[in-house]
N, C-alpha and C positions, 0 to 999 in steps of 0.2 A: 482777253474777256472770258476765254474759256477756263482760265486757272481762276478766276475769281469765282467762278459758279463752282467748281470742284471742291475747294476747301469747305464752302459752307455744308455741301451735301455729304461730305466725308463725316463733318462732326455732326449733323443730323442724322446720319446714318449709325454712328456711334450710340448718341443718346436713344436711339429707338431699340438698338440692340440691348444695352445696358437695362434699359426699362422694361421690356419684353421677355428677362431671361427667364422665366417663368416661376419665379417667386413670388407669392403673393400675402400680402398681410393676414396675418392669423389672429390678431390680437395675445392676450395673455392666456398661456396655455398652463391649466394646474399640472404640477409636478409632485403632489405630496406635501407633507407637513415641513415646516421650516426645520433646519437642524438645530439641535441642542446637544450644548455639552453635556455630556452624563456621567462623566468620569469624576467623582470625588473622591476626595483625599480621605485616608483612614485616619483614625485615632493613633496616637500613639502614646504608649504610658513609659514612662520613666521615674526612677525613685530616688527622691531628693531626700533630706536630712532633717529632722524636729527632732529637738530636744534629744540628741542621741540615737533617736530611733528612724526608720525607712516611712515615707510617706508616698503612696502613690499619687501623680498627677498625670492629667493627660492634658495633651497639645495635639494641635493641628499635624498631622504628617504631609507629606507629599507621595504623591503617587509613584510607585516604584522605589520607595525608599525605605524599607521597614527597619533598618537597622539606626535611622537618624534620632533616634532616642539616646544610644548609645555617645554618639558625638556631642550631642548637648548636655550630656552631665559635665562636661569639661567646661562648659561657659555657666557663667553668672546666671542665676534665675531670673524668670520675669520679675518685673515691679511688684504684682500684685502676689505672685510666690513669696518675693522678698517681704513683704508686708505682713502675709501669714506666718514668719517666722521660719522660711524653707531656704535651706541653702544647699552646697554640695560640698563634698570632700575629695572630690575626684581632682587630679590636677591637671591643669590644661596649659598651653593650648595642645590642640591635635595636630597641629602641622609640622611635625617634626621634633616637636619637644616632649618632655616627659607626659605620660598620659597614654589612654588606650588609644588603639587604632585598629580598626578591623582589616585583618590581614587581607581578605577577599569575600564582599559579600556573598558568594556563592559558596564557599568553603566551609564546611561544618563538619565537626567531628561528633558522629553519633547525636545527630540535633542539637548540638552546643555551639555558640557563635564562637569561630576562632579568633582571639584577640590577641595582637601581640604588645607586649609594654616593656618599653625603654625605661630600664628601671632609674625612676627618680630618685634624686639626690637622698631622700629618705623613703623607706619600703611604704607600700600603701595601707592605710588603716583597715582593720576591719572592716568598718562601715563604708569605705570607699570601695572596696572590693564587693561587699555585698550592693552597691549600688550599682554597680557593673552587671553582676550576677543576674540581680533579679529583674534589672532594665532588659537583658538579654533575654529572660527567661519571659518577659512578656510580649516578647515578639512571638505570631503565631507559628505555632509549629517546632519551636525552639524551648530547650529543657533549662538552659543557664549557657555559662560563658567557658571556654576553654581557654585559660589565661596563659600566655607563654611571655618569660621575659627574651629580649631581643639576644640576649648573649647567651640565655639558659637552654638547656635541652630538653624537650619535652614540653609538653602542656599540662597542667593541671585543671581538671575539669571538676567545676564546682556547679550545683544546684539552689537554687533560692530557699527550700527548704532549711540547707543548710544555717541559715539567719532568720530562721522564723521568731528567734528571740528579740530581732530589732524591727521586725515589721508591725507598726501600731496601727 
């Protein structure tokens, strides 16, 4: 009989100890405003071709990807851009095929974006070069592109002002 009283007393002791641990209900405690995502992607500018000249277009960017416009030159324009007669002369794709690839987004030569080009089967047209250079110059803090062919030595620096005759 002594054993049957000991077990319920032990359980009662545990329940009382847990219930009286000193933490009391307080309700809702205000802790400030609700969090909000405040980062907004910057708009990027890239240059597409229309009637043989260059036209600046803006697109939504991605945070931390200021050179996204250069990569986008080698893909088809959006449906709305296509309807407006815009196209690109920059060869693609950028994944190891002919076309521009940024050597390292952190590397620049006197504020020129360093771009490595695998020589395409045919050389880049002046318009394609202008697209790359002017899109690079549209990145805040940069003046153009330093284009280097993978098998060549040195890089040729170009500024968008070289192609002023193409910008409409």
